GUDONU-663794 format. One record per residue: residue number from 1; residue in three letters; x, y, z of N, C-alpha, C, O in turn. Coordinates in pm, 1 decimal, padded with zeros to 6 digits. Atoms other than C-alpha are relative to their C-alpha. Layout:
<recs>
REC pos code      npx      npy      npz     capx     capy     capz      cpx      cpy      cpz      opx      opy      opz
REC NUM  Ala        X        Y        Z        X        Y        Z        X        Y        Z        X        Y        Z
...
</recs>
This chain:
<recs>
REC pos code      npx      npy      npz     capx     capy     capz      cpx      cpy      cpz      opx      opy      opz
REC   1  Met  00070.4 -00071.3  00021.6 -00012.9 -00025.1  00017.4  00106.8  00091.1 -00007.8  00216.4  00057.8  00037.2
REC   2  Lys -00074.0 -00111.4  00029.8  00145.8  00320.4 -00086.3 -00061.2  00091.9  00083.6 -00184.1  00087.6  00088.4
REC   3  Ile  00048.3 -00083.9 -00057.6  00113.5  00604.9  00143.4  00068.8  00108.1 -00062.5  00188.8  00113.1 -00089.2
REC   4  Met -00042.2 -00107.9  00122.5  00089.6  00953.0 -00073.3 -00030.0  00136.0  00160.0 -00129.7  00122.0  00230.7
REC   5  Arg  00022.9 -00123.5 -00108.4  00138.9  01327.5  00222.3 -00131.2  00063.9 -00038.3 -00156.3  00089.2 -00156.1
REC   6  Ala  00093.4 -00036.5 -00003.4 -00152.5  01448.7  00265.9 -00013.9  00143.4 -00149.8 -00108.4  00133.7 -00228.1
REC   7  Gly  00004.3 -00172.0  00090.6 -00116.3  01826.0  00016.8  00050.8 -00074.2 -00110.7  00087.8 -00018.8 -00214.2
REC   8  Thr -00117.7  00065.1  00146.4  00055.2  01569.7 -00223.2 -00138.4  00023.4 -00155.9 -00075.3  00056.5 -00256.3
REC   9  Glu  00084.4 -00002.3  00105.0 -00256.8  01589.2 -00501.3 -00031.6  00184.4 -00015.8 -00006.5  00264.9 -00105.4
REC  10  Ser -00038.7 -00138.3  00040.0 -00321.8  01925.1 -00409.7  00122.9  00156.6 -00039.7  00118.5  00273.1 -00079.1
REC  11  Glu -00057.3 -00062.9  00077.4 -00037.6  02031.1 -00478.2  00086.3  00008.3 -00148.1  00168.1  00086.1 -00197.3
REC  12  Lys -00034.7  00029.2  00129.6  00012.2  01876.5 -00799.1 -00062.8  00064.7 -00073.7 -00008.5  00118.0 -00170.5
REC  13  Arg  00116.3 -00079.1  00081.6 -00322.6  02036.2 -00924.5  00033.4  00125.8  00008.8 -00010.7  00182.1 -00091.4
REC  14  Ala -00053.8 -00136.1 -00027.1 -00165.6  02391.2 -00802.4  00128.9 -00008.3 -00092.7  00137.4  00092.5 -00162.9
REC  15  Glu -00082.6 -00046.3  00118.0  00127.3  02356.7 -01029.2 -00039.4 -00043.8 -00154.3  00001.3  00010.0 -00257.3
REC  16  Lys  00005.0  00038.7  00140.8 -00009.9  02159.2 -01312.3 -00121.5  00199.2 -00049.3 -00109.3  00277.3 -00143.6
REC  17  Glu  00071.1 -00145.5 -00012.3 -00251.6  02503.8 -01287.6  00049.8  00128.7 -00032.0 -00005.0  00218.0 -00096.5
REC  18  Phe -00066.8 -00117.7  00042.7 -00004.9  02746.9 -01299.1  00086.0  00032.0 -00122.2  00119.6  00131.6 -00186.4
REC  19  Ser -00071.5 -00017.7  00117.4  00181.9  02597.9 -01540.9 -00103.7 -00000.8 -00148.9 -00050.4  00021.9 -00257.5
REC  20  Phe  00126.5 -00041.0  00077.0 -00182.8  02612.7 -01758.1  00044.3  00150.7 -00041.7  00068.6  00192.4 -00155.0
REC  21  Phe  00020.8 -00109.3  00037.4 -00154.6  02966.7 -01670.8  00175.8  00124.5 -00019.4  00172.2  00241.9 -00056.3
REC  22  Met -00113.2 -00012.4  00094.8  00210.9  03056.6 -01762.1  00031.3 -00033.3 -00135.4  00085.1  00043.9 -00214.8
REC  23  Glu  00024.7  00056.6  00173.1  00189.4  02873.5 -02089.5 -00075.6  00127.3 -00095.3 -00045.7  00179.6 -00202.6
REC  24  Asn  00125.0 -00078.0  00059.9 -00102.8  03094.6 -02164.7  00052.9  00170.2  00038.2  00016.4  00268.0 -00027.0
REC  25  Leu -00073.8 -00143.1 -00028.0  00053.8  03409.3 -02059.8  00099.6 -00003.3 -00066.6  00161.4  00100.1 -00041.4
REC  26  Lys -00085.6 -00057.6  00074.8  00304.9  03390.2 -02290.3 -00010.4  00024.9 -00164.1  00073.1  00067.9 -00243.7
REC  27  Ser  00030.7 -00058.7  00144.5  00082.6  03414.3 -02622.0 -00087.3  00141.7  00019.2 -00122.4  00214.0 -00074.0
REC  28  Val  00056.8 -00104.4  00001.5 -00094.3  03688.4 -02432.2  00057.6  00143.8  00020.4  00014.7  00246.9 -00031.3
REC  29  Ala -00093.0 -00103.7 -00071.4  00128.8  03926.7 -02281.7  00125.8  00035.3 -00076.4  00166.5 -00070.7 -00123.9
REC  30  Ser -00084.7 -00014.8  00052.3  00422.1  04078.6 -02445.5  00131.0 -00030.4  00103.2  00210.9 -00122.1  00083.6
REC  31  Glu -00069.1  00083.4 -00073.5  00628.5  04058.8 -02156.1 -00049.3 -00004.4  00181.5 -00104.9  00098.0  00221.2
REC  32  Phe  00048.3  00004.6 -00140.8  00545.1  03970.7 -01762.2  00111.6 -00031.4  00121.7  00225.7 -00077.4  00126.6
REC  33  Gln -00108.5  00061.7 -00099.2  00690.4  03916.3 -01469.6 -00130.3 -00064.0  00092.6 -00247.4 -00030.2  00075.5
REC  34  Ile  00045.2  00074.3 -00070.9  00576.5  03647.2 -01172.7  00033.1  00068.6  00161.0  00137.5  00016.2  00200.0
REC  35  Leu -00037.6 -00028.7 -00134.0  00607.5  03817.4 -00800.0 -00108.5 -00125.9  00070.7 -00187.5 -00192.2  00003.5
REC  36  Asn  00008.9  00057.3 -00074.5  00505.7  03624.4 -00533.3 -00023.5 -00183.1 -00042.7 -00105.4 -00256.9  00012.1
REC  37  Gly  00079.6  00117.4  00061.1  00479.4  03292.6 -00724.6 -00052.4 -00131.9  00080.0 -00137.9 -00207.5  00033.9
REC  38  Gly  00065.1  00107.4 -00096.2  00433.2  03034.3 -00406.3 -00144.1  00093.4  00037.9 -00256.2  00055.1  00004.6
REC  39  Glu  00131.5 -00069.3 -00004.5  00170.2  03258.6 -00327.7 -00148.9  00020.8 -00071.2 -00262.4  00011.8 -00024.4
REC  40  Ile  00119.7  00075.9  00092.2 -00048.4  03235.9 -00627.6  00029.5 -00128.7 -00035.1 -00065.0 -00188.5 -00086.5
REC  41  Lys  00047.5  00169.7 -00015.7  00017.8  02887.0 -00637.3 -00112.7 -00025.3  00083.5 -00223.1 -00075.5  00062.4
REC  42  Arg  00096.3  00042.3 -00102.4 -00127.1  02873.7 -00337.3 -00142.0  00023.7  00078.5 -00203.7 -00022.9  00174.2
REC  43  His  00168.0 -00080.8 -00070.8 -00452.8  03098.8 -00306.7 -00097.4  00024.3 -00148.7 -00210.4  00070.2 -00165.4
REC  44  Cys  00086.3 -00025.8  00132.8 -00515.5  03085.4 -00698.2 -00025.0 -00158.3 -00041.4  00002.0 -00270.8  00000.8
REC  45  Gly  00100.1  00114.9  00030.7 -00705.4  02872.3 -00873.4 -00012.4  00035.8 -00162.5  00010.6  00141.9 -00220.5
REC  46  Lys  00031.2 -00043.0  00173.1 -00808.0  02782.8 -01276.5 -00049.9  00069.6 -00048.1 -00014.6  00110.8 -00158.6
REC  47  Gly  00039.7 -00076.3  00010.0 -01075.8  03001.6 -01225.1  00071.8  00164.5 -00033.6  00044.9  00246.2 -00121.6
REC  48  Thr -00053.7 -00148.2 -00017.3 -00854.2  03317.2 -01134.0  00082.1  00011.1 -00138.7  00083.7  00110.4 -00211.5
REC  49  Tyr -00138.3 -00020.6  00122.4 -00572.0  03238.0 -01415.1 -00062.1  00012.1 -00143.4  00001.1  00077.5 -00226.3
REC  50  Val  00058.8  00002.6  00091.1 -00872.1  03160.0 -01703.4 -00063.4  00173.9  00012.0 -00058.0  00262.5 -00073.3
REC  51  Lys  00038.5 -00129.4  00045.3 -01009.0  03465.3 -01653.9  00047.0  00113.2  00006.5 -00027.3  00211.3  00003.3
REC  52  Thr -00124.5 -00086.5 -00005.3 -00691.3  03676.8 -01630.6  00020.5 -00032.8 -00159.9 -00005.1  00054.4 -00243.0
REC  53  Ile -00014.1  00013.4  00183.1 -00616.4  03520.5 -02006.5 -00074.8  00035.4 -00076.6 -00046.5  00101.8 -00176.3
REC  54  Glu  00169.2 -00022.6  00075.5 -00978.3  03537.9 -02123.9  00044.9  00191.2 -00046.7  00056.8  00230.0 -00163.0
REC  55  Ala -00028.7 -00091.8  00012.7 -00885.0  03924.6 -02038.2  00102.4  00039.5 -00053.7  00089.0  00133.4 -00132.2
REC  56  Leu -00081.9 -00045.9  00083.6 -00594.0  03966.6 -02158.3  00025.6 -00004.3 -00176.7  00075.2  00074.5 -00257.2
REC  57  Ala -00005.0  00041.1  00145.8 -00636.5  03762.4 -02491.9 -00113.8  00083.1 -00095.5 -00118.0  00050.0 -00213.9
REC  58  Glu  00117.1 -00118.2  00014.6 -00944.5  04052.7 -02562.9  00082.1  00089.2 -00014.3  00092.9  00108.7 -00135.3
REC  59  Leu -00080.3 -00079.1  00034.3 -00676.3  04328.6 -02520.3  00079.1 -00005.4 -00078.0  00110.5  00096.8 -00139.0
REC  60  Lys -00057.0  00060.5  00117.2 -00462.7  04107.2 -02748.8 -00033.5  00065.9 -00132.6  00041.7  00141.5 -00194.1
REC  61  Lys  00115.1 -00052.3  00082.3 -00748.2  04183.4 -03005.1  00046.3  00136.0 -00043.4  00112.2  00176.5 -00139.2
REC  62  Met -00024.7 -00164.6 -00022.5 -00717.0  04523.2 -02953.9  00073.4  00075.1 -00070.2  00050.3  00183.3 -00124.2
REC  63  Gly -00138.4 -00068.8  00022.4 -00362.3  04565.4 -03040.2  00067.1 -00000.2  00114.4  00189.9  00004.2  00106.2
REC  64  Lys -00077.3 -00038.2 -00126.5 -00268.1  04599.5 -02693.8  00134.9 -00081.1  00019.6  00145.2 -00197.1  00059.4
REC  65  Asn -00106.2  00085.9 -00064.0  00064.1  04511.2 -02643.5  00084.5  00016.1  00145.6  00193.6  00073.0  00149.8
REC  66  Leu -00063.8 -00015.6 -00134.4  00152.6  04490.3 -02255.9  00062.7 -00076.5  00056.1  00047.7 -00196.4  00032.9
REC  67  Lys -00068.9 -00023.7 -00075.5  00383.9  04487.8 -02022.8 -00083.7 -00060.8  00134.3 -00187.5 -00001.7  00163.8
REC  68  Ile  00108.2 -00021.2 -00087.5  00244.7  04301.0 -01696.3  00095.2 -00050.9  00088.1  00202.3 -00102.8  00056.7
REC  69  Arg -00079.5  00037.4 -00119.0  00360.1  04236.3 -01341.1 -00134.1 -00043.8  00068.5 -00243.6  00011.9  00060.8
REC  70  Phe  00080.8  00093.5 -00087.2  00182.3  03979.1 -01112.5  00011.7 -00016.7  00112.9  00081.5 -00113.9  00142.1
REC  71  Pro -00034.6  00057.1 -00116.7  00180.2  03972.3 -00786.6 -00125.3 -00038.3  00124.0 -00236.0  00010.3  00100.9
REC  72  Phe  00087.4  00088.6 -00073.1 -00024.1  03798.2 -00517.8 -00031.3  00098.0  00122.8  00010.5  00061.0  00232.5
REC  73  Ile  00015.6 -00144.0 -00193.4 -00134.9  04152.1 -00208.6 -00126.8 -00027.4  00034.0 -00202.1  00019.5 -00051.3
REC  74  Pro  00101.4 -00012.7 -00042.4 -00450.3  04054.3 -00001.7 -00025.9  00128.1  00036.0 -00012.6  00157.3  00154.8
REC  75  Phe  00007.2 -00156.9 -00083.2 -00519.9  04427.5  00034.3 -00095.5 -00070.5  00125.2 -00125.5 -00189.8  00129.4
REC  76  Ile  00154.1  00024.8 -00086.8 -00813.7  04448.4  00358.2 -00079.6  00081.6 -00031.7 -00174.9  00086.3  00046.1
REC  77  Glu  00083.5 -00152.6 -00036.8 -00982.1  04771.3  00257.2 -00109.6 -00078.4 -00055.8 -00102.8 -00195.9 -00091.8
REC  78  Lys  00106.2  00062.0  00044.4 -01324.8  04727.0  00152.5 -00006.2  00001.1 -00182.1 -00061.5 -00079.6 -00256.8
REC  79  Glu -00006.5  00083.7  00142.5 -01233.6  04786.5 -00209.8  00143.7  00012.3 -00101.5  00175.7  00091.7 -00190.0
REC  80  Pro -00137.2 -00016.9  00074.7 -00892.7  04708.1 -00331.5 -00002.9  00006.0 -00081.1 -00109.6 -00007.3 -00141.0
REC  81  Lys -00064.5 -00035.6  00067.0 -00666.7  04784.5 -00568.5  00018.0 -00120.1 -00085.0  00057.4 -00216.7 -00019.6
REC  82  Val  00015.7  00116.8  00118.9 -00680.7  04526.2 -00891.7  00114.8  00011.6 -00063.7  00195.6 -00080.5 -00075.4
REC  83  Val -00023.8 -00030.9  00139.6 -00526.5  04694.9 -01144.9  00067.6  00127.7  00027.1  00006.2  00205.8  00099.7
REC  84  Trp -00071.3 -00129.4 -00023.4 -00236.6  04999.0 -01153.2  00116.8  00014.4 -00079.5  00185.3 -00087.0 -00092.8
REC  85  Pro -00139.5 -00005.2  00020.2  00062.2  05137.7 -01316.2  00109.3 -00042.5  00089.9  00104.4 -00047.1  00212.8
REC  86  Ser -00095.9  00064.6 -00104.9  00353.6  05004.1 -01188.0  00072.1  00161.2  00054.5  00048.4  00279.3  00029.2
REC  87  Glu -00095.6 -00165.9 -00082.4  00580.5  05286.1 -00998.7  00139.7 -00035.9 -00002.0  00225.3  00052.5 -00005.6
REC  88  Gly -00152.5  00066.0  00003.4  00914.3  05014.9 -01001.3  00019.6  00002.9 -00143.2  00121.8  00058.3 -00183.5
REC  89  Arg -00044.3 -00028.3  00160.5  00872.6  04980.0 -01415.4 -00105.7  00081.4 -00044.5 -00225.8  00059.7 -00029.0
REC  90  Pro  00110.2 -00057.0  00072.0  00728.1  05246.0 -01607.3 -00026.1 -00053.0 -00117.2  00061.6 -00082.9 -00198.2
REC  91  Gly  00017.4  00051.7  00170.6  00524.1  05120.8 -01918.4 -00078.3 -00126.3  00105.1 -00193.6 -00169.6  00104.1
REC  92  Trp  00073.0  00162.3 -00023.8  00457.5  04808.1 -01727.8 -00188.8  00043.6  00073.7 -00219.1  00147.6  00132.2
REC  93  Ile  00089.3 -00017.5 -00155.8  00080.0  04741.8 -01531.7 -00008.8 -00110.4  00028.1  00015.5 -00210.5 -00039.3
REC  94  Val -00058.2  00134.9 -00103.2  00066.3  04515.3 -01218.9 -00183.0 -00013.8 -00026.6 -00274.0  00065.2 -00051.8
REC  95  Ile  00116.1  00051.6 -00023.5 -00219.7  04303.2 -01199.4 -00015.8 -00065.7  00127.2  00041.4 -00172.0  00151.3
REC  96  Asn -00013.3  00101.0 -00160.3 -00294.0  04192.5 -00833.3 -00119.4 -00151.8  00003.9 -00238.8 -00156.1  00033.5
REC  97  Leu  00063.4  00162.7 -00010.6 -00396.5  03786.0 -00855.2 -00132.6  00017.7  00098.2 -00247.8  00008.4  00055.8
REC  98  Ala  00087.2  00004.0 -00089.8 -00577.2  03830.2 -00512.6 -00123.3  00054.7 -00051.3 -00226.2 -00009.1 -00029.3
REC  99  His  00163.1 -00052.2  00047.9 -00868.7  04028.2 -00666.6 -00037.6  00003.2 -00141.3 -00071.2  00102.6 -00205.7
REC 100  Ile  00075.9  00023.7  00138.1 -00974.1  03907.2 -00979.6 -00073.4  00005.4 -00029.9 -00139.8 -00086.8  00017.6
REC 101  Arg  00127.7 -00000.1  00012.9 -01280.1  04021.5 -01142.5 -00025.6 -00058.4 -00147.0  00058.5 -00039.6 -00234.9
REC 102  Glu  00079.2  00021.8  00144.7 -01455.1  03899.0 -01449.0  00075.7  00103.4 -00107.0  00123.8  00216.7 -00106.1
REC 103  Pro -00107.8 -00088.4  00082.4 -01291.9  03977.6 -01733.1 -00027.9  00120.0 -00094.1  00052.5  00179.5 -00165.8
REC 104  Ser  00067.4 -00114.3  00046.8 -01517.2  04233.1 -01857.6  00052.3  00123.8  00049.2  00111.5  00200.6 -00026.7
REC 105  Val -00046.6 -00030.2 -00069.4 -01439.7  04418.5 -01588.3  00154.1  00006.6  00023.9  00207.7  00116.9  00013.0
REC 106  Leu -00167.3  00017.1  00053.6 -01054.4  04315.9 -01591.2  00041.2  00068.3 -00080.0  00138.2  00138.0 -00050.2
REC 107  Ile -00027.4 -00085.8  00147.6 -01041.5  04477.8 -01949.8 -00028.7  00137.1  00050.2  00066.4  00215.2  00052.6
REC 108  Asp  00029.9 -00165.0 -00041.3 -01196.6  04813.9 -01824.9  00088.6  00053.1  00101.4  00073.6  00173.9  00119.2
REC 109  Leu -00112.6 -00012.0 -00139.4 -00916.4  04828.8 -01519.9  00131.1 -00008.3 -00052.3  00227.3  00039.9  00007.5
REC 110  Ile -00159.3  00014.5  00098.4 -00615.5  04737.5 -01797.3 -00071.5  00100.1 -00040.1 -00019.3  00188.8  00027.4
REC 111  Leu  00039.2 -00100.2  00126.0 -00794.2  04981.0 -02013.9  00041.4  00145.1  00033.4  00087.9  00232.9 -00039.2
REC 112  Gln -00024.7 -00096.7 -00071.8 -00763.7  05221.5 -01756.2  00087.0  00053.7  00061.3  00101.5  00173.1  00087.7
REC 113  Ala -00183.7 -00018.7 -00055.1 -00410.6  05177.2 -01606.4  00109.2  00018.3 -00109.7  00215.7  00077.6 -00093.0
REC 114  Asp -00043.7 -00058.5  00114.1 -00315.8  05171.8 -01987.2  00022.5  00137.6 -00035.4  00134.2  00188.4 -00045.1
REC 115  Lys  00038.6 -00159.3 -00045.8 -00473.8  05544.6 -02001.5  00096.3  00048.1  00070.4  00196.9  00107.5  00031.7
REC 116  Glu -00120.4 -00067.7 -00126.0 -00287.9  05635.3 -01707.4  00140.7 -00006.2 -00074.1  00185.7  00105.0 -00101.5
REC 117  Ile -00140.2  00010.5  00054.5  00062.4  05521.7 -01869.5  00038.1  00056.3 -00119.4  00155.6  00071.6 -00152.9
REC 118  Glu  00007.4 -00089.2  00102.8 -00020.9  05704.4 -02168.8  00006.8  00126.3  00037.9  00089.4  00206.0 -00006.5
REC 119  Glu  00027.5 -00162.3 -00053.2 -00130.1  06019.4 -01991.5  00178.8  00023.1  00040.6  00258.8  00092.2 -00022.5
REC 120  Met -00115.0 -00042.3 -00012.0  00194.1  05989.2 -01794.4  00141.4  00050.1 -00108.9  00219.2  00144.9 -00098.3
REC 121  Asn -00116.9  00021.9  00071.6  00441.8  05904.6 -02080.9 -00049.0  00161.3 -00083.8  00036.1  00249.4 -00071.3
REC 122  Leu  00006.1 -00123.4  00053.5  00298.5  06216.6 -02274.0  00008.9  00142.1  00115.0  00064.5  00248.3  00086.9
REC 123  Ala -00083.0 -00099.5 -00100.6  00341.3  06436.3 -01964.8  00146.8  00012.5  00020.4  00199.6  00123.6  00025.5
REC 124  Met -00126.0 -00011.7  00021.1  00687.0  06341.5 -01952.7  00053.8  00085.7 -00167.8  00110.7  00189.3 -00202.5
REC 125  Glu -00018.4 -00034.6  00164.8  00719.7  06384.0 -02326.0 -00020.0  00181.1  00009.4  00054.8  00259.5 -00049.1
REC 126  Leu  00046.3 -00183.7 -00021.5  00586.8  06771.8 -02245.8  00138.9  00033.7  00075.7  00223.6  00109.6  00028.6
REC 127  Leu -00100.5 -00068.9 -00083.1  00835.2  06822.0 -01989.8  00182.6 -00003.5 -00050.3  00277.7  00063.5 -00009.8
REC 128  Arg -00120.0 -00015.3  00016.7  01127.5  06714.6 -02169.7 -00000.2  00044.9 -00163.0  00070.0 -00011.2 -00247.2
REC 129  Ser  00011.9 -00046.6  00119.6  01016.1  06926.5 -02483.0  00015.5  00189.0  00039.4  00014.4  00285.0 -00037.6
REC 130  Lys -00010.0 -00157.6 -00085.4  01054.1  07267.3 -02218.8  00140.3  00096.2  00009.4  00137.9  00203.2  00070.3
</recs>
């Protein structure tokens, strides 16, 4: 009789789902960075990954060439941050996998962050031209 550790099956499933996410990210984001990979594997699952990939695939169809950072930050606020422009990497968007919404809402949030980045870039260009 083979005795298995209690978490082995769920760990395998989490690893498989995370691998699915990583493989699909390569086709929908120009560049990406995973932060807190262990936390993401531990707390996220196929639903979060599919919603995220669906939103990014739709944005790619719209011609968006996104650079994205994926942390897992469990904010406690009533309205936690889901998507915002990266402060550490100009031109990159942060998508917090701890608070993923439906693909349509996620698309709107990403487009809003992308617009903020464009506005910041325009403001920087204006400052440089003076």
